[in-house]
N, C-alpha and C positions, 0 to 999 in steps of 0.2 A: 696290303702292300702289293704294289705292281711289280711283276717280274721283269727283269732286264732281258732284252733281246740281244743276242750276240750273233753277228754274221761273220762267217769265215769262208774264204775261198780255198779250194783244194784242187790239185791236179787230179786227172783220172786215176793215176797211180796211187796217190794219197788217199783218194776216196775209197778205192778198192781195199787198201790196207786197213782203213778205218772200219769198213764194213766187215771184213774178215776177222779183225780183232774183236769187234764187239759180238759177232756171231759165235766165235770161240768162247767168250765169256758167258754167253747165254747158254751154250751147250754145257759148260761147267756148272752153271746154276741148276740146269735141268737134272744133271747127274746127281747133284747134291740135294735134289728135291726142294729147291728154293723157288719162290715165285719169279716169274720172268716178265710180267706185264709191263712194267716200266722200261725194261730193256727192249722188249718187243716194240713198244711205241717209239723209242729213240731210233732203233734200227730202221723201222719203217719210214721215219721222217727223213733219215739220211739217204735211203734208197730212192724215195720219191724225189728229193732235191737232186740226186745225182742223175736220175733218168731225165729230169727236166732241163738240163744244161742246154 
């Protein structure tokens, strides 16, 4: 099955808010000793796109 690609546009403020929120979630996962590989990949994608504006 082919995955659907979704594109969204965010302001700088919204992008920073999204990055900070996902990073907080990642920190909570680390504290609870849960794996973070998928969250890490998502966070890196968002950061890469934010820097490429």
